[in-house]
N, C-alpha and C positions, 0 to 999 in steps of 0.2 A: 496400509492400503485405505483403510477407512478415513484416516486423517487426510490423505490426498483427495479423496472424493469430497469430503466436507470442505476442505480448502478450495477446491475447484468450484463448488457450489457458492461459497461465500464470495469468491473472486468474481464469478459471473454476475452475482447480484450487485457487487460494488461497481462493476463495469457499467452497469445501467445508469449510474449516476455520474459517469465521467464521459466527456465528449471525445477524449483522446484514446480510450481503450475500448475495444469492442467486447462482445460477450465471450467469444472464444479466447481472446487475449487475456481477459480477466480470469477465465478459468485456468489458463496456463500459469498465470502469475500466482493465483491462489494455490494451485497444486505445488508449485515450486516453493512458495513461501512456507508451506507446511514442512517440507523437507529441510529448508534452511533453518527454520525456528527450532527444529528438533536438535540440530547439530550445533547451534550457536551458544556461546556462553552468556551468562547474565550480564557482565559488563558490556559485551558487544551489543546485546539487545538494548541495554540502556542508552548506549551511544547512538544507535540507530534511531531510537525513539526521540532522543534530544535533538538529533539532526533533523528529523522530520518536523518536529515542533518549530525549530528555528527557521526552517525553509518555509513553513506555512505562515509564520509571522512576517517574514520578509516578503512573501508573495502577496499577503494581504495589504501590507504597507505600500507595495508597488502599485497594486490595483487602486488603492485609495488615492495615490498621487496622480494617477492617470485620469481619475474621475473629476478631479478639481480643475 
C-alpha cells in the first residue's frame, strides 16, 4: 500500500515535466508501475530499461534531424 502511494506521488511529480501526461495520469502510472516492478523479473526489468534507453536515443536523433 505504501509503495503504491509513493509510486503515485513520484508519478504525479514526473507528470509535471511531461506535456502528454497530466497529474492524475502520472499518479495512476506511478501506482501501476509500483505493482509491475514488484512482480517483474530482473531480466525483464533490464530489457525494459534497455528499450527505454534505445527509444530515448532514437527520439533525440529524430528531434535533432527536424531542427536542422
